[in-house]
C-alpha positions as CSV (number, residue, x, y, z in Angstrom):
1,M,29.2,18.1,-14.8
2,A,25.6,17.3,-15.6
3,K,24.5,18.3,-12.1
4,K,25.5,21.9,-12.7
5,E,22.4,22.2,-14.9
6,T,19.0,22.3,-13.4
7,F,17.2,20.5,-16.2
8,I,18.6,18.3,-19.0
9,F,16.8,16.5,-21.8
10,R,18.9,15.9,-24.8
11,E,19.0,13.4,-27.6
12,D,21.9,11.6,-26.0
13,Y,21.4,12.3,-22.3
14,P,20.2,10.9,-20.0
15,V,20.0,7.6,-21.7
16,V,20.1,4.2,-20.0
17,S,20.4,0.8,-21.7
18,T,18.0,-1.9,-20.4
19,K,17.6,-5.6,-21.3
20,Q,15.0,-4.7,-23.9
21,G,16.5,-1.4,-25.3
22,K,17.5,2.2,-24.5
23,L,15.4,4.7,-22.6
24,R,15.7,8.4,-22.4
25,G,14.5,10.2,-19.3
26,F,15.3,13.7,-18.0
27,F,17.4,15.2,-15.3
28,Y,16.0,17.8,-12.9
29,K,17.3,19.2,-9.6
30,D,19.9,16.5,-9.0
31,V,17.5,13.6,-9.9
32,F,17.4,11.4,-13.0
33,T,13.7,10.7,-13.8
34,F,12.2,8.0,-16.0
35,Y,8.4,7.9,-16.3
36,G,6.2,5.2,-18.0
37,V,8.8,2.5,-18.3
38,R,7.1,-0.7,-19.6
39,Y,8.2,-3.7,-17.6
40,A,5.9,-6.4,-19.1
41,R,2.9,-7.1,-21.3
42,A,-0.1,-9.5,-21.0
43,R,-3.4,-10.5,-22.5
44,R,-6.5,-10.4,-20.3
45,F,-6.5,-13.2,-17.7
46,E,-3.0,-14.3,-18.7
47,M,0.3,-14.2,-17.0
48,P,2.7,-11.3,-17.8
49,E,5.4,-11.8,-20.3
50,E,8.7,-9.9,-21.1
51,I,8.3,-7.1,-23.5
52,P,10.1,-7.4,-26.9
53,H,13.3,-5.7,-27.8
54,W,13.2,-2.4,-29.6
55,K,15.7,-0.5,-31.7
56,G,16.7,3.1,-31.1
57,V,15.9,5.1,-28.0
58,Q,12.4,5.4,-26.4
59,N,11.4,8.4,-24.4
60,A,10.5,7.7,-20.8
61,T,9.0,11.1,-20.1
62,G,5.3,10.5,-19.6
63,Y,3.5,8.4,-17.0
64,G,2.2,5.1,-18.4
65,Y,-1.4,3.9,-18.4
66,I,-3.0,2.9,-15.2
67,S,-5.3,-0.1,-14.7
68,P,-9.0,0.4,-15.4
69,I,-11.2,0.5,-12.4
70,L,-14.9,-0.6,-12.2
71,G,-16.3,2.9,-11.6
72,S,-15.6,6.5,-12.2
73,P,-13.2,8.1,-9.7
74,K,-14.7,10.7,-7.4
75,P,-12.2,13.3,-6.1
76,S,-12.7,13.8,-2.4
77,G,-10.8,14.6,0.7
78,E,-8.2,16.6,-1.3
79,H,-7.5,18.8,1.8
80,R,-6.2,15.7,3.5
81,I,-4.6,13.7,0.6
82,A,-4.3,15.2,-2.9
83,H,-5.0,12.8,-5.8
84,R,-4.2,12.6,-9.5
85,F,-6.2,10.7,-12.0
86,W,-4.8,9.4,-15.3
87,P,-5.8,7.6,-18.5
88,A,-6.4,3.9,-18.1
89,S,-5.8,0.8,-20.3
90,E,-5.5,-2.9,-19.7
91,D,-1.9,-2.5,-21.0
92,C,-0.9,-1.0,-17.7
93,Q,2.4,-2.7,-16.8
94,Y,4.4,0.5,-16.3
95,L,6.8,1.8,-13.7
96,N,8.5,5.1,-12.8
97,I,12.1,5.6,-11.6
98,W,13.9,8.4,-9.6
99,S,17.7,8.3,-8.9
100,K,20.6,10.6,-8.3
101,S,22.8,8.4,-10.5
102,I,22.8,6.4,-13.7
103,D,26.2,4.9,-13.0
104,K,26.1,1.1,-12.9
105,K,28.7,1.1,-10.1
106,A,26.6,3.3,-7.8
107,K,24.7,0.4,-6.2
108,K,22.2,2.5,-4.3
109,P,19.5,0.9,-2.2
110,V,16.3,0.5,-4.2
111,I,12.8,1.2,-2.9
112,V,9.9,-0.3,-4.9
113,W,6.5,1.2,-4.0
114,F,3.2,-0.6,-4.4
115,H,0.2,1.7,-4.4
116,G,-2.9,1.5,-2.3
117,G,-6.6,1.2,-3.2
118,G,-7.1,-2.4,-2.1
119,F,-6.7,-4.7,-5.1
120,A,-9.4,-2.8,-6.9
121,D,-8.3,0.8,-7.3
122,G,-5.5,3.3,-7.3
123,S,-2.3,3.8,-9.3
124,S,1.4,4.5,-9.0
125,I,0.7,8.3,-9.3
126,E,-2.8,8.6,-7.8
127,Q,-1.6,10.3,-4.7
128,S,0.5,13.4,-5.4
129,C,2.7,12.4,-2.4
130,Y,3.9,9.2,-4.2
131,D,6.4,11.3,-6.2
132,G,9.8,9.8,-5.5
133,A,12.1,12.8,-6.3
134,N,12.5,14.1,-2.8
135,L,13.2,10.7,-1.3
136,A,15.8,9.9,-4.0
137,R,17.4,13.3,-3.7
138,R,17.5,13.6,0.1
139,E,18.2,10.0,1.1
140,D,20.3,8.8,-2.0
141,V,18.1,5.8,-2.8
142,V,16.5,4.7,-6.0
143,V,12.7,4.9,-6.0
144,V,10.5,2.9,-8.2
145,T,6.6,3.1,-8.3
146,V,4.6,0.5,-10.1
147,N,1.2,0.1,-11.9
148,H,-0.4,-3.3,-12.3
149,R,-3.7,-5.0,-13.2
150,L,-6.5,-4.5,-10.6
151,N,-10.0,-5.8,-9.8
152,A,-11.6,-8.1,-12.4
153,F,-8.6,-7.5,-14.8
154,G,-6.1,-8.9,-12.2
155,F,-8.1,-11.2,-9.9
156,L,-10.9,-13.0,-11.7
157,D,-10.6,-16.7,-10.8
158,L,-11.2,-18.8,-13.9
159,S,-9.0,-21.7,-12.8
160,K,-11.8,-24.3,-13.0
161,Y,-12.1,-23.7,-16.8
162,G,-8.7,-25.1,-17.8
163,E,-5.0,-25.2,-17.2
164,K,-4.4,-22.1,-19.2
165,W,-6.4,-20.1,-16.7
166,K,-5.1,-21.7,-13.5
167,N,-3.5,-18.5,-12.2
168,S,-6.0,-16.0,-13.7
169,G,-7.0,-15.0,-10.1
170,N,-3.4,-13.9,-9.4
171,V,-2.3,-12.2,-12.6
172,G,-2.5,-8.8,-10.8
173,I,0.2,-9.8,-8.3
174,A,2.0,-11.7,-11.0
175,D,2.5,-8.3,-12.6
176,L,4.2,-7.1,-9.4
177,V,6.5,-10.1,-9.5
178,A,7.3,-9.2,-13.1
179,S,8.1,-5.6,-12.1
180,L,10.5,-6.9,-9.5
181,Q,12.1,-9.2,-12.1
182,W,12.5,-6.1,-14.3
183,V,14.1,-4.2,-11.4
184,H,16.5,-7.1,-10.8
185,D,17.5,-7.3,-14.4
186,N,17.8,-3.5,-15.1
187,I,18.0,-1.3,-12.0
188,A,21.8,-1.3,-12.0
189,G,21.7,1.0,-15.0
190,F,19.7,3.5,-13.0
191,G,22.3,3.5,-10.1
192,G,20.5,0.8,-8.1
193,D,21.7,-2.3,-6.4
194,P,19.6,-5.3,-7.5
195,K,20.8,-7.2,-4.4
196,N,19.3,-4.6,-2.1
197,V,15.6,-4.0,-3.0
198,T,13.0,-3.0,-0.4
199,I,9.3,-3.4,-1.2
200,I,7.0,-0.9,0.5
201,G,3.3,-0.4,0.1
202,Q,0.4,1.2,2.0
203,S,-3.1,-0.1,2.5
204,G,-3.7,-2.4,-0.5
205,G,-0.1,-1.8,-1.3
206,G,0.8,-3.2,2.1
207,M,-1.2,-6.3,1.4
208,K,0.7,-6.6,-1.9
209,V,3.9,-6.5,0.1
210,T,2.8,-9.4,2.3
211,C,1.7,-11.3,-0.8
212,M,5.2,-11.1,-2.3
213,G,6.4,-13.0,0.8
214,Q,4.0,-15.8,0.0
215,I,5.0,-16.2,-3.7
216,P,7.9,-18.6,-4.3
217,A,8.6,-16.9,-7.7
218,A,9.3,-13.6,-5.9
219,A,12.0,-15.1,-3.6
220,G,15.3,-13.3,-4.0
221,L,13.8,-10.4,-6.0
222,F,13.4,-8.3,-2.8
223,H,15.4,-8.2,0.4
224,K,13.4,-6.1,2.9
225,A,9.7,-5.5,3.2
226,M,7.5,-2.8,4.7
227,P,3.7,-3.3,4.7
228,M,2.1,0.0,5.8
229,S,-1.5,-0.1,7.1
230,G,-2.1,-3.2,5.0
231,I,-2.6,-6.1,7.4
232,M,-6.1,-7.2,8.4
233,A,-7.8,-10.3,9.6
234,P,-7.7,-12.4,6.4
235,S,-10.4,-14.6,4.9
236,E,-10.3,-18.3,5.9
237,D,-9.4,-19.2,2.3
238,G,-6.1,-17.3,2.6
239,S,-7.0,-14.1,0.8
240,P,-5.6,-11.0,2.6
241,M,-9.0,-9.2,2.5
242,P,-12.2,-10.6,4.1
243,S,-14.9,-11.5,1.6
244,E,-18.1,-13.5,1.7
245,V,-18.0,-14.3,-2.1
246,T,-15.1,-15.7,-4.1
247,S,-14.0,-14.4,-7.4
248,A,-14.8,-17.9,-8.8
249,D,-18.4,-17.2,-7.9
250,I,-18.2,-13.8,-9.6
251,A,-16.7,-15.5,-12.7
252,K,-19.6,-17.9,-13.0
253,E,-22.0,-15.0,-12.8
254,V,-20.0,-13.0,-15.4
255,F,-20.5,-15.7,-18.0
256,K,-24.2,-15.8,-17.3
257,T,-24.6,-12.0,-17.4
258,A,-22.5,-11.8,-20.6
259,K,-24.6,-14.6,-22.2
260,I,-21.5,-16.5,-22.9
261,K,-21.3,-20.2,-22.4
262,E,-19.7,-20.9,-19.0
263,G,-16.0,-21.7,-19.5
264,N,-15.6,-19.9,-22.9
265,V,-12.9,-17.7,-21.6
266,E,-11.7,-16.7,-25.0
267,A,-15.1,-15.1,-25.6
268,L,-14.6,-13.0,-22.5
269,Q,-11.3,-11.9,-23.7
270,K,-12.9,-10.5,-26.9
271,L,-15.2,-8.1,-25.0
272,T,-14.0,-4.5,-25.1
273,T,-12.8,-3.0,-21.9
274,K,-16.0,-1.1,-21.5
275,Q,-18.2,-4.1,-22.2
276,Y,-16.2,-6.2,-19.8
277,I,-16.5,-3.6,-17.0
278,S,-20.2,-3.4,-17.5
279,V,-20.7,-7.2,-17.4
280,V,-18.6,-7.5,-14.3
281,N,-20.4,-4.8,-12.5
282,K,-23.8,-6.2,-13.3
283,A,-22.7,-9.7,-12.2
284,G,-21.2,-8.4,-9.0
285,M,-24.2,-6.2,-8.0
286,K,-26.3,-9.4,-7.9
287,F,-24.3,-10.5,-4.9
288,V,-24.3,-7.1,-3.3
289,K,-28.1,-6.8,-3.6
290,A,-28.3,-10.2,-2.0
291,G,-26.4,-8.7,1.0
292,K,-23.1,-10.4,0.3
293,S,-19.8,-8.5,0.6
294,F,-17.0,-9.0,-1.9
295,S,-13.4,-7.7,-2.3
296,W,-11.0,-8.4,-5.0
297,G,-7.7,-10.1,-4.0
298,P,-5.4,-13.0,-4.8
299,V,-6.4,-16.6,-4.8
300,A,-4.4,-19.1,-2.7
301,N,-2.9,-21.8,-4.8
302,D,0.6,-23.2,-5.7
303,Y,1.6,-19.8,-7.0
304,Y,0.4,-17.6,-4.1
305,L,0.5,-19.7,-0.9
306,G,-2.1,-17.7,1.0
307,D,-2.0,-15.1,3.8
308,P,0.7,-15.9,6.4
309,L,-1.8,-15.5,9.3
310,V,-3.6,-18.4,7.7
311,V,-0.9,-20.7,6.3
312,G,2.3,-19.5,7.9
313,F,5.1,-17.4,6.5
314,G,6.9,-18.4,3.3
315,E,10.4,-19.8,3.8
316,Y,12.2,-17.0,2.0
317,Y,10.1,-14.4,3.7
318,K,11.4,-15.7,7.1
319,T,14.8,-14.3,6.1
320,V,13.6,-10.9,5.1
321,P,13.8,-7.9,7.6
322,T,10.3,-6.4,7.9
323,L,8.8,-3.1,9.1
324,A,5.1,-3.4,9.7
325,T,3.2,-0.1,10.4
326,T,-0.2,1.4,11.1
327,V,-1.6,4.8,12.1
328,I,-3.6,5.5,15.2
329,S,-7.0,6.2,13.6
330,E,-6.9,4.6,10.1
331,F,-10.6,4.8,9.0
332,G,-12.0,6.4,12.1
333,A,-10.3,9.8,12.0
334,R,-12.7,12.6,12.5
335,G,-12.7,16.4,13.1
336,Y,-14.2,18.2,16.1
337,K,-16.4,21.2,16.6
338,S,-14.1,22.5,19.3
339,P,-10.3,22.1,20.0
340,K,-9.8,19.0,22.0
341,D,-8.0,20.8,24.8
342,K,-11.0,23.1,25.2
343,V,-13.4,20.2,25.9
344,S,-13.8,19.5,29.6
345,A,-13.1,16.1,31.1
346,A,-16.7,15.7,31.9
347,E,-17.8,16.4,28.4
348,Q,-15.2,14.0,27.0
349,K,-16.4,11.3,29.4
350,A,-20.0,11.8,28.3
351,M,-18.9,11.4,24.6
352,V,-17.1,8.2,25.5
353,A,-20.0,6.9,27.5
354,K,-22.4,7.3,24.5
355,V,-20.3,4.7,22.7
356,V,-19.1,2.3,25.4
357,G,-21.9,2.8,28.0
358,K,-21.7,4.7,31.3
359,K,-20.6,1.7,33.3
360,N,-17.6,1.2,31.0
361,A,-16.5,4.8,30.5
362,D,-14.0,5.1,33.4
363,R,-12.4,1.8,32.6
364,V,-12.0,2.6,28.9
365,I,-10.7,6.1,29.6
366,A,-8.1,4.8,32.1
367,A,-6.8,2.2,29.5
368,F,-6.6,4.9,26.9
369,K,-4.7,7.3,29.1
370,E,-2.3,4.5,30.0
371,A,-1.7,3.9,26.3
372,Y,-1.6,7.5,25.2
373,P,-0.9,9.8,28.2
374,D,-0.6,12.8,25.9
375,K,-3.9,12.3,24.0
376,Q,-7.4,13.3,24.8
377,P,-9.9,10.6,25.7
378,M,-12.4,11.8,23.1
379,D,-10.0,10.3,20.5
380,L,-10.4,6.8,21.8
381,V,-13.6,6.2,19.8
382,A,-11.5,6.6,16.6
383,V,-8.7,4.2,17.7
384,D,-8.0,1.7,14.9
385,R,-9.0,-1.9,15.6
386,M,-9.1,-3.3,12.1
387,M,-5.4,-3.1,11.3
388,R,-3.5,-2.5,14.5
389,P,-4.4,-5.9,16.3
390,A,-3.7,-7.9,13.1
391,T,-0.4,-6.0,12.6
392,I,0.7,-6.8,16.1
393,M,-0.2,-10.5,15.6
394,Y,1.6,-10.5,12.3
395,A,4.7,-8.8,13.7
396,E,5.0,-11.1,16.7
397,K,4.3,-14.3,14.7
398,K,7.0,-13.3,12.1
399,A,9.4,-12.5,14.9
400,E,8.8,-16.0,16.3
401,V,9.7,-17.8,13.1
402,S,12.1,-15.5,11.3
403,S,15.9,-15.3,11.3
404,A,15.6,-11.6,10.4
405,P,14.2,-8.8,12.6
406,T,10.7,-7.4,12.5
407,Y,10.1,-3.8,13.5
408,N,6.9,-1.9,14.1
409,Y,5.7,1.8,14.2
410,L,2.5,3.5,14.9
411,F,1.9,7.0,13.6
412,T,0.1,9.0,16.2
413,L,0.3,12.7,15.1
414,D,-2.6,15.1,15.5
415,F,-3.0,17.4,12.5
416,A,-3.8,21.1,12.5
417,L,-7.2,20.9,10.8
418,E,-10.7,20.4,11.9
419,N,-9.6,21.0,15.5
420,G,-7.1,18.2,15.7
421,V,-7.7,15.2,13.5
422,P,-5.7,12.2,14.6
423,A,-3.6,10.5,12.0
424,W,-5.8,8.9,9.3
425,H,-5.3,6.1,6.7
426,C,-2.6,7.4,4.3
427,S,-1.5,10.4,6.4
428,D,2.0,8.9,7.1
429,I,2.8,8.4,3.4
430,P,4.0,12.0,2.8
431,F,6.4,11.6,5.8
432,I,7.9,8.6,4.2
433,F,8.3,10.2,0.7
434,H,9.3,13.5,2.3
435,T,6.4,15.1,0.3
436,K,4.2,16.7,2.9
437,E,4.9,19.9,1.1
438,V,2.1,19.0,-1.3
439,Q,-0.4,18.8,1.6
440,P,-1.1,22.3,3.2
441,C,-2.6,20.7,6.3
442,M,0.7,19.1,7.1
443,D,2.6,22.4,7.3
444,M,2.7,22.5,11.1
445,G,6.0,24.0,12.0
446,P,9.6,22.9,12.9
447,E,8.6,19.9,15.1
448,V,6.6,18.3,12.3
449,D,9.3,19.1,9.8
450,K,11.8,17.3,12.0
451,L,9.4,14.3,12.3
452,E,9.2,14.1,8.5
453,D,13.0,14.1,8.3
454,L,13.2,11.3,11.0
455,M,10.6,9.1,9.4
456,S,12.1,9.5,5.9
457,K,15.6,8.8,7.1
458,A,14.4,5.8,9.2
459,V,12.8,4.2,6.2
460,A,15.8,4.9,4.0
461,N,18.1,3.4,6.7
462,F,15.8,0.3,6.8
463,A,16.1,0.0,3.0
464,R,19.9,0.4,3.2
465,T,20.6,-2.0,6.1
466,G,17.5,-3.7,7.3
467,D,17.6,-1.6,10.5
468,P,15.5,1.6,10.8
469,N,17.5,3.2,13.7
470,T,18.6,6.7,12.9
471,R,20.1,9.6,14.8
472,G,17.4,11.6,16.7
473,L,15.2,8.6,17.5
474,P,15.1,6.5,20.6
475,K,16.9,3.1,20.2
476,W,14.5,1.1,18.1
477,K,14.2,-2.5,19.2
478,P,12.8,-5.2,17.0
479,V,9.5,-7.0,17.9
480,E,9.8,-10.1,20.1
481,P,7.5,-13.2,19.8
482,D,5.6,-12.0,22.9
483,K,6.4,-8.3,23.0
484,C,5.6,-5.7,20.4
485,W,8.1,-2.9,20.6
486,T,6.5,0.0,18.8
487,M,8.0,3.3,17.7
488,L,5.3,5.9,18.2
489,F,5.9,8.6,15.7
490,D,4.7,11.9,16.9
491,K,6.2,15.4,17.6
492,K,8.4,13.6,20.1
493,P,8.8,10.0,19.0
494,V,9.0,7.3,21.8
495,L,9.5,3.6,21.9
496,K,7.1,1.5,23.9
497,A,6.4,-2.2,24.5
498,D,2.8,-3.5,24.4
499,H,1.6,0.0,25.2
500,D,-1.9,-0.5,23.7
501,K,-2.6,-4.2,24.1
502,E,-4.8,-3.7,27.2
503,L,-6.6,-0.8,25.5
504,L,-7.4,-2.9,22.4
505,K,-8.7,-5.7,24.7
506,V,-10.9,-3.3,26.7
507,L,-12.3,-1.7,23.5
508,D,-13.1,-5.2,22.1
509,E,-15.1,-5.9,25.2
510,T,-17.0,-2.6,25.2
511,M,-17.2,-1.2,21.7
512,P,-18.1,-3.0,18.5
513,V,-15.6,-2.8,15.6
514,P,-17.0,-0.5,12.9
515,H,-18.2,-2.2,9.8
516,L,-16.1,-1.7,6.7
517,N,-18.1,-2.0,3.5
518,I,-15.8,-3.8,1.1
519,S,-18.2,-4.6,-1.7
520,Q,-16.2,-3.4,-4.7
521,F,-18.8,-3.1,-7.4
522,Y,-20.4,0.1,-8.7
523,D,-23.7,0.9,-10.3
524,E,-23.2,2.9,-13.5
525,E,-25.1,5.7,-12.0
526,A,-23.7,5.4,-8.5
527,E,-21.0,7.6,-7.1
528,N,-17.7,5.8,-6.4
529,D,-17.0,7.0,-2.9
530,H,-13.9,5.1,-2.0
531,D,-12.3,7.3,0.7
532,W,-11.7,4.3,2.9
533,M,-9.1,2.9,0.4
534,Y,-6.7,5.8,1.0
């Protein structure tokens, strides 16, 4: 009866009872929507706690606060990925829900989305394509997107200053565990199945997915995992992001900069958000000016066991079906002055030779054409080598030790802008959410529309059953310990085994890996250019 109306928002409908109290959302175009649902609360540096019960009905019709970041956001690249910015607060433990049902008996698969931006930036709504309505409507799944504490609010390591602070360096990912606990306790009321939860995240969100597999407290709160463009060579200390400085080093400098006695964490808690950000930035910039790179991220301890490529896969995670993904060009995607098919073979060879040297050009081009027979050699200088090799290693190692299958895809589409930009970091997200409609550059005709349908359905099938196979795709085989079966998503998807291993080897021998500046501190007057995070 309700679905005969396009939009419903009444005093008594739609209302869902949760463990803490009643929430009122709204109904629009077949989807029940609940924005800004608070799943936990916490003091600065402290672990999240359950929120208290409330009386009456609370409206869930406005997005909740996002985590503060350490600089001012700078809109850029909107023609490739559209962004939304939102008010920030340290009280940022909020999530959003989309579902076609609020019947407890519906038991629909649940997809929980962790946003990108490393562990320093971003939010559950920052990219317009994160909207879960289309995915919920078309694939009949429940979609949840989550905010949590970031940067110095979520990952400052104060463990040396007392038992109370032993996990301060991980409270940001502890928020995510709390969100999964909330989903476990409450998602049935939103039509979801708490025994069928898939965590998906891209970039930093993909790293957060891999972190959940290394946290014993998260075991049983999710049942499938999909890290997208989120696996890199980790730090030796077990952090999923490389860094020359630890957050414990930053913490020591923060006390000094704030002129607070080292170890007086309570005094740090009393600083206003603005004061704290200023102190952290000044402390961190001392390391940056000394030539040291730094990235925020979790701290390996008895709560978070460390990156699986360093310490091995968590026991529970070995039982979890996994889909690990990347895109062909990640951070190297570039446009061209002329359409690629108008550039002669000789000109393309000259472009390649400038990067790999004349004596290596033929060898590298041959390896590229073997890996990508339908691509142009000029694209090889943009082939991703930060995430693809680590993702292959991750997938094969997990296949070796797991009782559950591991799958892999590589998104290789060329886009109709700037004379054929190869798929860049984040460009596959709208195809998963079925939201490429918000990106004009992705309106490329029936073949690409079909690709969006296939990718969205494959992910929904993976969430539903742990197997991404879907009608219209080649038979998708899982990764083997010594063979990486990869679904290449393009206008005509194909499945290949080890198609690019020789290419990656040749590129490593002939072309240096581009440097990624991961120092995540900002001068108050400096622009915060963080395109690489998306």
